[in-house]
C-alpha positions as CSV (number, residue, x, y, z in Angstrom):
1,X,12.7,6.2,-19.9
2,X,10.3,5.6,-17.0
3,X,7.6,8.0,-16.3
4,X,6.5,8.9,-12.7
5,X,3.4,6.7,-13.0
6,X,5.7,3.8,-13.9
7,X,7.8,4.5,-10.9
8,X,4.7,4.6,-8.7
9,X,3.8,1.1,-10.0
10,X,7.3,-0.1,-9.1
11,X,7.0,1.6,-5.7
12,X,3.7,-0.2,-5.0
13,X,5.3,-3.5,-5.9
14,X,8.2,-2.7,-3.6
15,X,5.9,-1.9,-0.7
16,X,3.7,-4.9,-1.2
17,X,6.6,-7.4,-1.6
18,X,8.4,-6.1,1.5
19,X,5.3,-5.9,3.6
20,X,4.1,-9.4,2.8
21,X,7.6,-10.8,3.5
22,X,7.8,-9.1,6.9
23,X,4.3,-10.3,7.7
24,X,5.4,-13.8,7.0
25,X,8.4,-13.4,9.3
26,X,6.3,-12.2,12.3
27,X,3.5,-14.6,11.5
28,X,6.0,-17.5,12.0
29,X,6.0,-16.6,15.7
30,X,2.3,-17.2,16.1
31,X,2.6,-20.9,17.1
32,X,4.3,-19.6,20.3
33,X,2.5,-16.2,20.7
34,X,-1.0,-17.7,20.4
35,X,-0.7,-19.8,23.6
36,X,0.7,-16.8,25.5
37,X,-2.1,-14.5,24.5
38,X,-5.2,-16.5,23.6
39,X,-4.9,-19.9,25.3
40,X,-6.7,-19.8,28.6
41,X,-5.1,-23.1,29.5
42,X,-1.5,-22.1,28.8
43,X,1.0,-23.7,31.1
44,X,4.5,-22.7,32.1
45,X,5.8,-25.0,29.4
46,X,4.3,-22.8,26.7
47,X,6.2,-19.8,28.2
48,X,9.4,-21.8,28.4
49,X,9.0,-22.8,24.7
50,X,8.4,-19.2,23.7
51,X,11.4,-18.1,25.7
52,X,13.6,-20.7,24.0
53,X,12.2,-19.6,20.6
54,X,13.0,-16.0,21.2
55,X,16.5,-16.8,22.5
56,X,17.2,-18.6,19.2
57,X,15.9,-15.6,17.3
58,X,18.2,-13.3,19.3
59,X,21.2,-15.4,18.0
60,X,20.1,-15.0,14.3
61,X,23.2,-14.8,12.1
62,X,24.2,-11.3,11.0
63,X,23.7,-12.0,7.2
64,X,20.1,-12.9,7.9
65,X,19.6,-9.7,9.9
66,X,21.1,-7.7,7.2
67,X,18.9,-9.3,4.6
68,X,15.8,-8.5,6.7
69,X,17.0,-4.8,7.1
70,X,17.4,-4.6,3.3
71,X,13.9,-5.9,2.7
72,X,12.5,-3.4,5.2
73,X,14.5,-0.7,3.4
74,X,13.0,-1.7,0.1
75,X,9.5,-1.0,1.5
76,X,10.6,2.4,2.8
77,X,12.1,3.4,-0.6
78,X,8.8,2.3,-2.3
79,X,6.8,4.4,0.1
80,X,9.1,7.4,-0.5
81,X,8.7,7.1,-4.2
82,X,4.9,7.3,-3.9
83,X,4.8,10.3,-1.7
84,X,7.1,12.3,-4.0
85,X,4.3,13.5,-6.2
86,X,1.1,12.0,-4.7
87,X,-2.3,12.4,-6.2
88,X,-3.8,15.4,-4.2
89,X,-7.1,13.5,-3.7
90,X,-5.3,10.4,-2.4
91,X,-2.2,11.8,-0.8
92,X,-3.4,11.2,2.8
93,X,-3.7,7.5,2.1
94,X,-0.2,7.4,0.8
95,X,1.1,9.2,3.9
96,X,-0.9,6.9,6.2
97,X,0.5,3.9,4.4
98,X,4.1,5.0,4.8
99,X,3.4,6.1,8.4
100,X,2.0,2.7,9.4
101,X,5.1,1.1,7.8
102,X,7.4,3.3,9.8
103,X,5.5,2.8,13.0
104,X,5.7,-1.0,12.5
105,X,9.5,-0.7,12.3
106,X,9.5,1.5,15.4
107,X,7.5,-1.1,17.3
108,X,9.9,-3.8,16.3
109,X,12.9,-1.8,17.5
110,X,11.4,-0.6,20.8
111,X,9.4,-3.7,21.8
112,X,10.4,-6.8,20.0
113,X,14.2,-6.1,19.7
114,X,14.4,-5.0,23.3
115,X,12.3,-8.0,24.3
116,X,14.7,-10.3,22.5
117,X,17.6,-8.8,24.4
118,X,15.8,-9.3,27.7
119,X,15.4,-13.1,26.9
120,X,19.2,-13.3,27.1
121,X,19.9,-10.9,30.0
122,X,16.7,-11.9,31.9
123,X,16.4,-8.3,33.0
124,X,12.7,-7.5,32.5
125,X,12.4,-4.4,34.6
126,X,9.2,-4.1,36.5
127,X,7.5,-7.1,34.9
128,X,7.9,-10.8,35.3
129,X,9.5,-12.9,32.6
130,X,6.1,-14.3,31.5
131,X,4.7,-10.8,31.3
132,X,7.7,-9.7,29.2
133,X,7.1,-12.7,26.8
134,X,3.5,-11.7,26.5
135,X,4.6,-8.1,25.6
136,X,6.7,-9.5,22.8
137,X,3.8,-11.6,21.6
138,X,1.3,-8.7,21.7
139,X,3.9,-6.6,19.9
140,X,4.0,-9.2,17.1
141,X,0.2,-9.0,16.8
142,X,0.4,-5.2,16.6
143,X,3.0,-5.4,13.9
144,X,0.9,-7.8,11.9
145,X,-2.1,-5.5,12.2
146,X,0.0,-2.5,11.1
147,X,1.4,-4.3,8.1
148,X,-2.0,-5.6,7.2
149,X,-3.2,-1.9,7.2
150,X,-0.4,-1.0,4.8
151,X,-1.5,-3.7,2.3
152,X,-5.2,-2.7,2.6
153,X,-4.3,0.9,1.9
154,X,-2.1,0.0,-1.1
155,X,-4.9,-2.2,-2.5
156,X,-7.4,0.7,-2.0
157,X,-5.1,3.1,-3.6
158,X,-4.6,0.8,-6.6
159,X,-8.3,0.4,-7.0
160,X,-8.9,4.2,-6.7
161,X,-6.4,4.9,-9.4
162,X,-7.8,2.2,-11.6
163,X,-11.3,3.5,-11.2
164,X,-10.2,7.1,-11.8
165,X,-8.4,6.1,-15.0
166,X,-11.4,4.2,-16.1
167,X,-13.8,7.1,-15.5
168,X,-11.4,9.5,-17.3
169,X,-11.1,7.2,-20.3
170,X,-14.9,7.0,-20.5
171,X,-15.3,10.8,-20.0
172,X,-12.8,11.6,-22.9
173,X,-14.5,9.0,-25.1
174,X,-17.9,10.7,-24.5
175,X,-16.3,14.1,-25.2
176,X,-14.9,12.9,-28.5
177,X,-18.2,11.4,-29.5
178,X,-20.0,14.7,-28.7
179,X,-17.3,16.7,-30.6
180,X,-17.7,14.4,-33.6
181,X,-21.5,14.6,-33.6
182,X,-21.2,18.4,-33.2
183,X,-18.8,18.6,-36.1
184,X,-21.1,16.5,-38.3
185,X,-24.1,18.8,-37.5
186,X,-22.0,21.9,-38.2
187,X,-21.0,20.4,-41.6
188,X,-24.6,19.6,-42.4
189,X,-25.7,23.1,-41.5
190,X,-23.0,24.6,-43.8
191,X,-24.1,22.3,-46.6
192,X,-27.7,23.5,-46.2
193,X,-26.6,27.1,-46.1
194,X,-24.5,26.7,-49.3
195,X,-27.4,25.0,-51.0
196,X,-29.7,27.8,-50.1
197,X,-27.3,30.5,-51.2
198,X,-26.8,28.7,-54.5
199,X,-30.5,28.3,-55.1
200,X,-31.3,32.1,-54.8
201,X,-29.6,33.3,-57.9
202,X,-31.1,30.5,-60.0
203,X,-34.6,31.7,-59.1
204,X,-33.7,35.4,-60.0
205,X,-32.4,34.3,-63.4
206,X,-35.5,32.4,-64.0
207,X,-37.6,35.5,-63.4
208,X,-35.5,37.5,-65.9
């Protein structure tokens, strides 16, 4: 039967695996996003290539979309497991990790998914098409930063728990050593007292 600490280890693995996979998905857009955001010499051709790329993503087959949703759900389940009975000293980090993960999903739904729909309808609202594509690109960067934060927090939590267990193990070992040395000294004192008590009548008999 699994203990809660074992489930937390499984939860951490679920969070890290789902987060790193999602980071890979959004990082694959960087060959197009980089030119829109960071290339000062970007031309209209770069925007046209990005538009075509996101139009292709919009037509992603349903099984692939379902698989992506399942992977995102795995990360949510892992985060929920870890906040069920969090360490009181580290619970804020657990909540922040899950919060960043949920915010990343919200950014995808509100910005990226909506932007993908706009690449087909060409209805960008109050912005131009190039500005809308830049919004999608910047949303991808925000997603990557949020997911990176989740990984950093999970690594920090793992190290904190490892360091805590190490300190507790050392503390209990020192306590056992102190208890053992105290027990030996008590035995030695008892032996001395017994020797003294046995030696007194012998001296009295000698006097008689």
